[in-house]
C-alpha positions in Angstrom: 0.0 0.0 0.0 1.4 3.4 -0.9 1.1 6.2 1.5 0.6 9.6 0.0 1.9 12.7 1.6 1.0 16.3 1.0 3.9 18.8 1.2 2.8 22.3 2.1 5.0 25.2 1.2 7.0 26.5 4.1 5.2 29.3 5.9 7.1 32.6 5.6 7.0 34.9 8.7 5.2 38.1 8.0 6.8 41.1 9.6 4.8 43.7 11.5 4.6 47.1 10.0 7.0 48.5 12.6 9.5 45.7 12.0 9.2 46.1 8.2 10.2 49.8 8.5 12.7 49.6 11.3 14.7 46.3 11.0 18.0 46.4 9.0 17.1 45.4 5.5 19.5 42.5 5.4 18.0 41.1 8.6 14.5 41.6 7.3 15.3 39.7 4.1 16.9 36.9 6.0 14.0 36.5 8.4 11.4 36.4 5.6 13.5 34.2 3.3 13.3 36.8 0.5 15.9 36.4 -2.3 17.1 39.6 -3.9 18.3 39.6 -7.5 19.7 42.3 -9.6 17.4 43.4 -12.4 18.7 44.0 -15.9 15.9 46.4 -16.7 17.6 49.7 -17.6 14.4 51.9 -17.5 15.0 54.7 -15.0 11.3 54.6 -14.1 11.5 50.9 -13.0 12.1 50.8 -9.3 11.8 47.0 -8.7 9.5 44.0 -8.7 8.5 41.4 -6.2 7.3 37.9 -7.2 5.7 35.3 -4.9 5.8 31.8 -6.3 3.1 29.3 -5.6 5.5 27.4 -3.3 5.8 30.6 -1.2 9.2 31.7 -2.3 9.6 35.4 -2.7 12.0 37.1 -5.2 12.8 40.8 -5.0 14.2 42.1 -8.3 15.9 45.4 -7.8 17.6 47.7 -10.3 21.3 48.3 -9.9 23.0 51.7 -9.7 20.4 53.3 -7.4 21.2 55.1 -4.1 21.2 53.1 -0.9 18.2 55.1 0.3 16.2 54.4 -2.9 17.1 50.7 -2.8 16.1 50.4 0.8 12.9 52.4 0.5 11.6 50.6 -2.6 12.6 47.1 -1.3 10.6 47.7 1.9 7.6 49.1 0.0 7.5 46.1 -2.3 7.8 43.7 0.6 4.8 45.5 2.2 2.9 44.8 -1.0 3.7 41.1 -1.1 3.1 40.6 2.6 -0.1 42.6 2.5 1.1 45.2 5.0 -0.9 48.4 4.9 1.4 51.3 4.2 0.5 54.7 2.7 0.7 54.8 -1.0 3.9 56.3 -2.6 3.6 59.8 -4.0 3.6 60.5 -7.7 5.3 59.6 -10.0 5.6 56.1 -8.3 3.0 53.6 -9.4 2.7 50.0 -8.5 1.0 47.4 -10.7 -0.2 44.0 -9.5 -0.4 41.1 -12.0 
């Protein structure tokens, strides 16, 4: 007799809004298991993308050559989107699109 098993994706910890905004970014990424990759998109208006796979893995694609402040701010904002953390919308000209 075969025994079937169902493997559930690992549950990722969801940070609190305060922790999302205050923790060092490297610590936050490690705690949530988010992988950061460099994006090859050269468009100056592209500030990053976040993808959550069906298995729960989260990939954060960030453009290179940006200031540390911009990188940090956009990474946290995108993480808030994927973890459904309510933050105020970014001011114009920033726009997010969910697909």
